[in-house]
OpenMM code with the backbone's topology and positions (N, CA, C; nanometers):
from openmm import Vec3, app, unit

residues = "PRO SER PRO MET VAL THR ILE LYS LEU VAL SER SER ALA GLY TRP LEU GLY SER ARG GLU GLU SER VAL GLU VAL ALA".split()
positions = [
    Vec3(7.3016, 9.5854, 9.7298),
    Vec3(7.4241, 9.5543, 9.8077),
    Vec3(7.5488, 9.5604, 9.7197),
    Vec3(7.5604, 9.6659, 9.6407),
    Vec3(7.6785, 9.6795, 9.5533),
    Vec3(7.7764, 9.7823, 9.6107),
    Vec3(7.7270, 9.8962, 9.6584),
    Vec3(7.8160, 9.9998, 9.7143),
    Vec3(7.9010, 9.9445, 9.8268),
    Vec3(7.8474, 9.8503, 9.9024),
    Vec3(7.9235, 9.7951, 10.0153),
    Vec3(8.0506, 9.7272, 9.9645),
    Vec3(8.0348, 9.6500, 9.8569),
    Vec3(8.1508, 9.5797, 9.8005),
    Vec3(8.2506, 9.6811, 9.7463),
    Vec3(8.2005, 9.7822, 9.6781),
    Vec3(8.2898, 9.8841, 9.6210),
    Vec3(8.3643, 9.9563, 9.7325),
    Vec3(8.2921, 9.9935, 9.8375),
    Vec3(8.3548, 10.0649, 9.9498),
    Vec3(8.4624, 9.9766, 10.0127),
    Vec3(8.4320, 9.8465, 10.0237),
    Vec3(8.5287, 9.7563, 10.0858),
    Vec3(8.6556, 9.7494, 9.9995),
    Vec3(8.6362, 9.7428, 9.8674),
    Vec3(8.7530, 9.7356, 9.7772),
    Vec3(8.8326, 9.8659, 9.7872),
    Vec3(8.7632, 9.9770, 9.7834),
    Vec3(8.8307, 10.1068, 9.7917),
    Vec3(8.8996, 10.1200, 9.9268),
    Vec3(8.8348, 10.0708, 10.0307),
    Vec3(8.8935, 10.0792, 10.1647),
    Vec3(9.0236, 10.0006, 10.1692),
    Vec3(9.0219, 9.8812, 10.1112),
    Vec3(9.1424, 9.7967, 10.1114),
    Vec3(9.2549, 9.8677, 10.0363),
    Vec3(9.2242, 9.9190, 9.9178),
    Vec3(9.3265, 9.9859, 9.8361),
    Vec3(9.3713, 10.1151, 9.9055),
    Vec3(9.2762, 10.1900, 9.9582),
    Vec3(9.3093, 10.3159, 10.0253),
    Vec3(9.3907, 10.2911, 10.1518),
    Vec3(9.3596, 10.1843, 10.2222),
    Vec3(9.4310, 10.1547, 10.3465),
    Vec3(9.5788, 10.1353, 10.3197),
    Vec3(9.6090, 10.0686, 10.2069),
    Vec3(9.7501, 10.0433, 10.1717),
    Vec3(9.8187, 10.1752, 10.1360),
    Vec3(9.7467, 10.2611, 10.0623),
    Vec3(9.8078, 10.3872, 10.0190),
    Vec3(9.7827, 10.4984, 10.1208),
    Vec3(9.6580, 10.5142, 10.1630),
    Vec3(9.6248, 10.6243, 10.2549),
    Vec3(9.5113, 10.5803, 10.3469),
    Vec3(9.5429, 10.5546, 10.4707),
    Vec3(9.4379, 10.5097, 10.5626),
    Vec3(9.3335, 10.6203, 10.5806),
    Vec3(9.3738, 10.7429, 10.5687),
    Vec3(9.2783, 10.8528, 10.5853),
    Vec3(9.1628, 10.8378, 10.4862),
    Vec3(9.1952, 10.7975, 10.3643),
    Vec3(9.0900, 10.7802, 10.2631),
    Vec3(8.9916, 10.6738, 10.3094),
    Vec3(9.0445, 10.5673, 10.3656),
    Vec3(8.9586, 10.4574, 10.4107),
    Vec3(8.8600, 10.5106, 10.5156),
    Vec3(8.9096, 10.5890, 10.6079),
    Vec3(8.8224, 10.6413, 10.7135),
    Vec3(8.7164, 10.7319, 10.6513),
    Vec3(8.7572, 10.8134, 10.5561),
    Vec3(8.6605, 10.9046, 10.4936),
    Vec3(8.5506, 10.8253, 10.4233),
    Vec3(8.5900, 10.7230, 10.3493),
    Vec3(8.4908, 10.6424, 10.2770),
    Vec3(8.4016, 10.5710, 10.3769),
    Vec3(8.4620, 10.5167, 10.4816),
    Vec3(8.3826, 10.4436, 10.5805),
    Vec3(8.2894, 10.5439, 10.6468),
] * unit.nanometer
topology = app.Topology()
chain = topology.addChain("A")
for resn in residues:
    res = topology.addResidue(resn, chain)
    for name in ("N", "CA", "C"):
        topology.addAtom(name, app.Element.getBySymbol(name[0]), res)
């Protein structure tokens, strides 16, 4: 259960800069 935390962190950071990135990661 480590990738989930990483994805969540990246999603949060990406959402602020680029929501598209968040969707791609999700």
